[in-house]
N, C-alpha and C positions, 0 to 999 in steps of 0.2 A: 504494500499501499503506500503510495506517495505521500510525503509531508503534506500536499494541500488536501489530498483526499481525507487523510486522518484529521487535519482540522475541519474540514466540512462534516466529517462522519461525529466528531467530539462536538460541534456546535449545534448539529441536528439533534444528536442524542439529549443535548440540555434544553432542547426547545420547550418540551412539556414541563420540565421542572421549572423553567422560566415563566411559563403560563401560570403554574399553580403557586410560585412565589409571587406573583402579582397579586395573585388573590390573598395569600398571606399577608403580604404588605397593605394591602385594603383593609384587612380586618384589624391591623394594629392602628390606633389612633394618630400614632406619630412615630414610623419606625425610626429608630436610631442606628447608627452604623455599626455599633456591636451586635444589636438584634440582626440586621442583614447578614454579617460576616457569619453568625450562629447558625440562621437559618440556612445559609449556603453552604456551611461546613456539612451539615445533615444530609442535605441532598446530595452536595458532592461525593461524599464517603460511600452512601449507599450505591450511587449510581456507578462509582467506581469500582465496587464489588461485584455488582450483577452480571456485567460482561464476563469476568472470569468465571462466573459459575457456569454461566450458558457456555464460555468456551470449553469447559471441562465437560461438560454433557456433550457437546458437539464432537470433540476429540474422541470420547468413549465410543461413539457411533459411526465415526469417520470410514473404518474399515469396510462398512456395509453399503456406504452411499458414494464412494469415491469415484465412479464412472460420470455421475451426474451432480457431484457436488456443488459446482457453481450455479446449477439451476435451483437446488435448494437455497443456497445464500441469495439468489435473486428474488425468488418466491419468498422467502421470510422478509427481506428489506421491502418487498413491494406491498406485502400483506401489511406490515407495520407502518409504513408509509401511507398508504390508504387509510389505514384507522385513524392515524393522527390526522390527517386531512378530514377525516368524517367528523372527528371530535373537534376539530379546530371551526368547522362550519356549523355544528350545532352549538357553539357555547352560546349562552346567554349573556346580555350585557350587565346584568346585576350579578353583585357579588354578594353572597350571603355572610353576614358577620355572625363569627362563632368565636367562642373563648379558644386562646391558643394554649396548647398543651403539647409537651414534648412527644407524648405517644402519638397525638393526632398528627403532628409534624412527620415523625418517623413512618407513621401509616400512609401519609401523602407521599412521602419520598420514596417509599418503597412501592407504592402503587404506579408511579411516574417512571420508575426504573426497570418495570418489567420488561418494557420494549428493548431497553439494553440487554437484558439477559437473552433475549432471543436474538438481537443483533451479535452478541457475543458468540452464541451457538453457531451462527451464519458465518462468523469468522473463522472457526475452527477449519472451515473447508478451504480458506485461502491462506495465503502465506503471510502472517502479520505477528509481530510481537505483542501478545495480548498484554503484558505488562505495560509497556509504552502506549498501546491504545488504551487500556484501562485508566492509566494515569491522566491521559490527556482528557478522557470523558469526564473523569473526576473534576479536574482543574476547571475545564469550561463549564461544568455544571455550578461548580462552586461559585465561579465568577457570574454566570448568567443568573442563577437564583440570589445572589447577593443583590445584583443590580435591580432584578424583578422585584425583590421586597421593597427596595428604596423606591423604585418607580410605582409600586403598587396603590399607595397611598392616593396620588394624583391621576394615574393613569390606568388604573385596573380595568375599567369597563370599555376600554378603549383599544387595547393592545394584545390582551392576552389570546385571543383565538389566532392572530396572524401568526405567532412564533410557532404553534403546532402546524398551520398549514404550509409554511415555510419548511420546518423541519421534516414533514412527510415528503414534500416534494425532493429535498436533498436526498433523503434515504431511498427514495424511488431511482434516482440518478446514481447512486453508488451502486445499486443493485444491477443496474444496465452496464454500468462500468466492468463489474465483476464478470457479467456474461461475454461483453467484448473481451476482455483481457485473456479468458479462459478458452472461448471458442476461436479468437483470431479472426472475427469477422472484419475489423479494419486494419 
């Protein structure tokens, strides 16, 4: 995977955490920098762990799907991308105000990182350094979720769904690149 593709992957994987953190920021009466960093770290750490878990599962099944592994990666990335686009299109403009708790934050971060686990599984079928990829995803998510928390108070109802739409399109593009590289189409 090229550094540019890794950057796009990391940023697109952080899109749903960005959207969720905008919602978290909107729930805070006035988010402070240390709150934003704390929320970003929770999202980033969980988002960095899940691709590794998916990668391990993918590697375990790799011997059974080697002949068509690029199609598995393409299909998973496309399905995840389409799901993110669907979720981005159905987002409501209103942000529900709830009490902030660490467990609710961890649950939200886990829910938004499930797509990263599936991406990790698809990455098992191509030549990537999963540690570097996982750290890049975690760092991008930490930064994006921290920014989303700070922006959430003023922009929550306007930009949250766009992050998921763009992230979904990028994931689908990476899936196409995987098929092109492995089939030698171009």
